[in-house]
C-alpha positions in Angstrom: -201.7 -93.4 -131.8 -203.5 -94.2 -135.0 -203.6 -97.9 -134.3 -205.7 -97.3 -131.1 -208.4 -95.8 -133.3 -208.7 -98.8 -135.6 -211.3 -101.5 -134.8 -209.7 -104.5 -133.1 -210.2 -108.1 -134.3 -211.2 -110.9 -132.0 -207.6 -112.1 -131.5 -206.5 -108.7 -130.4 -209.5 -108.4 -128.0 -208.7 -111.8 -126.5 -205.1 -110.7 -126.0 -206.2 -107.5 -124.3 -208.7 -109.3 -122.1 -205.9 -111.6 -121.0 -203.7 -108.6 -120.2 -206.6 -107.0 -118.3 -207.2 -110.2 -116.2 -203.5 -110.3 -115.5 -203.6 -106.7 -114.4 -206.5 -107.3 -112.1 -204.9 -110.5 -110.6 -201.6 -108.7 -110.1 -203.3 -105.4 -109.0 -201.3 -103.6 -111.7 -203.4 -100.5 -112.3 -201.0 -99.4 -115.1 -201.7 -102.6 -117.1 -205.5 -102.2 -116.5 -205.4 -98.5 -117.6 -203.5 -99.3 -120.8 -206.1 -101.9 -121.7 -209.0 -99.6 -120.8 -207.7 -97.0 -123.3 -208.7 -99.4 -126.1 -212.3 -99.6 -124.8 -212.8 -95.9 -125.7 -212.7 -96.9 -129.4 -214.0 -100.5 -129.4 -217.5 -101.2 -128.1 -217.0 -105.0 -128.2 -213.9 -104.8 -126.0 -215.8 -102.4 -123.7 -218.6 -105.0 -123.3 -216.0 -107.8 -122.7 -214.3 -105.7 -120.0 -217.8 -105.1 -118.5 -218.2 -108.8 -118.2 -214.8 -109.4 -116.6 -215.6 -106.7 -114.0 -219.0 -108.4 -113.3 -217.1 -111.6 -112.6 -214.7 -109.9 -110.2 -217.4 -107.8 -108.6 -219.5 -110.9 -108.0 -216.7 -112.9 -106.3 -217.2 -113.4 -102.6 -213.5 -114.1 -102.0 -212.0 -111.6 -99.5 -208.3 -112.5 -100.0 -205.8 -109.7 -100.4 -205.5 -110.2 -104.1 -209.2 -110.1 -104.6 -209.4 -106.9 -102.5 -206.7 -105.3 -104.6 -208.4 -106.4 -107.8 -211.7 -104.8 -106.6 -209.8 -101.6 -105.7 -208.3 -101.5 -109.2 -211.8 -102.2 -110.6 -213.3 -99.3 -108.6 -210.6 -96.9 -109.7 -211.1 -98.0 -113.3 -214.9 -97.7 -112.9 -214.4 -94.0 -111.8 -212.1 -93.3 -114.7 -214.1 -95.1 -117.4 -217.8 -95.4 -116.3 -219.0 -96.4 -119.7 -217.0 -99.6 -119.5 -218.8 -100.8 -116.4 -222.5 -101.1 -117.1 -224.2 -104.0 -115.3 -225.0 -107.1 -117.4 -228.1 -109.2 -116.7 -227.5 -112.5 -115.0 -228.3 -115.6 -117.1 -229.4 -119.1 -116.2 -226.7 -121.1 -117.9 -223.0 -121.3 -117.0 -220.0 -122.8 -118.6 -218.8 -126.1 -117.2 -215.4 -127.3 -115.9 -215.5 -129.7 -118.8 -215.9 -127.0 -121.4 -212.9 -125.1 -120.0 -210.8 -128.3 -120.0 -211.8 -129.0 -123.6 -210.8 -125.4 -124.7 -207.4 -125.8 -123.0 -206.8 -129.1 -124.6 -207.8 -127.7 -128.1 -205.5 -124.7 -127.7 -202.6 -127.0 -126.5 -202.4 -125.1 -123.1 -202.0 -128.2 -121.0 -198.5 -129.2 -119.9 -197.7 -132.9 -120.0 -197.5 -133.1 -116.2 -201.1 -131.7 -115.9 -202.7 -133.9 -118.5 -204.2 -136.3 -115.9 -205.8 -133.4 -114.1 -207.2 -132.0 -117.4 -208.6 -135.5 -118.2 -210.5 -135.6 -114.9 -211.8 -132.1 -115.6 -213.0 -133.2 -119.1 -215.4 -135.6 -117.3 -216.6 -132.9 -114.8 -219.8 -131.5 -116.3 -220.1 -129.2 -113.3 -221.3 -125.6 -113.9 -218.7 -123.0 -113.0 -220.7 -120.3 -111.2 -217.8 -118.4 -109.6 -214.7 -117.4 -111.6 -212.1 -116.4 -109.0 -209.0 -118.5 -109.0 -209.4 -119.5 -105.3 -212.9 -120.7 -106.0 -211.9 -122.7 -109.0 -209.1 -124.4 -107.0 -211.6 -125.1 -104.1 -214.0 -126.8 -106.6 -211.1 -128.9 -108.1 -209.9 -129.8 -104.6 -213.4 -131.0 -103.7 -213.2 -133.3 -106.8 -209.7 -134.4 -105.7 -208.1 -132.9 -108.8 -204.5 -131.7 -108.4 -202.5 -129.7 -110.9 -199.7 -127.1 -111.1 -200.2 -123.5 -110.2 -199.5 -122.5 -113.8 -202.3 -124.9 -114.9 -204.8 -123.2 -112.6 -203.8 -119.7 -113.8 -204.4 -120.7 -117.4 -207.6 -122.5 -116.5 -208.8 -119.3 -114.7 -208.1 -117.1 -117.7 -209.6 -119.6 -120.2 -212.8 -119.8 -118.0 -213.2 -116.1 -118.1 -212.6 -115.8 -121.8 -215.0 -118.7 -122.5 -217.7 -117.1 -120.2 -217.2 -113.8 -121.9 -217.5 -115.3 -125.4 -220.7 -117.1 -124.3 -222.1 -113.9 -122.8 -221.2 -112.0 -125.9 -223.0 -114.5 -128.1 -226.0 -114.2 -125.9 -225.9 -110.4 -126.0 -225.7 -110.6 -129.8 -228.7 -112.9 -129.9 -230.6 -110.6 -127.6 -229.7 -107.7 -129.8 -230.9 -109.6 -133.0 -234.2 -110.5 -131.3 -234.7 -106.8 -130.2 -234.0 -105.6 -133.7 -236.6 -108.1 -135.1 -239.2 -107.0 -132.5 -238.5 -103.4 -133.4 -239.0 -104.1 -137.1 -242.2 -106.1 -136.4 -243.5 -103.2 -134.3 -242.8 -100.7 -137.0 -244.4 -102.9 -139.6 -247.5 -103.2 -137.4 -247.6 -99.5 -136.8 -247.4 -98.9 -140.6 -250.2 -101.4 -141.2 -252.4 -99.6 -138.6 -251.6 -96.2 -140.2 -252.5 -97.4 -143.7 -255.6 -99.2 -142.3 -256.8 -96.0 -140.6 -256.6 -93.9 -143.8 
């Protein structure tokens, strides 16, 4: 139990997010609950889980798997409300090309799926929805065919990249807020000393 109280590193968080996404996709509430236990002691993981849930909550896909994932999300939301605060939408999205580059860099592309990944590398199209069916529909519209395993890995990679991007933006916003706070305090001190 002591290991759950230690701060996680980025690699451990990435692994846990992968397990969480699997749990949502498989509607495995046990797997989801095990991952959520770690959010109680790790604010970064808590924020990442929040982003995953935002993706799933925002999906319009009404397939049985998506409905089950939403149900698991709702149950988790009731059990761990702090892990589910809404994040602000942002104007930029990751692209199909960025996901394909990440997969290529990590060596996640099977030999048989390399032609599909090559086509995706050239697809500088924003990915605005992160459900697996939506990703496949987008690829189909581009006439890109790949194995089911490729699309599952692509889906997880897209979510992890999006979360990393969102986390970087949140960190930047936090830095800017801290600077504004310091500036405001400095201005208040100047006013106080000027009024004396």
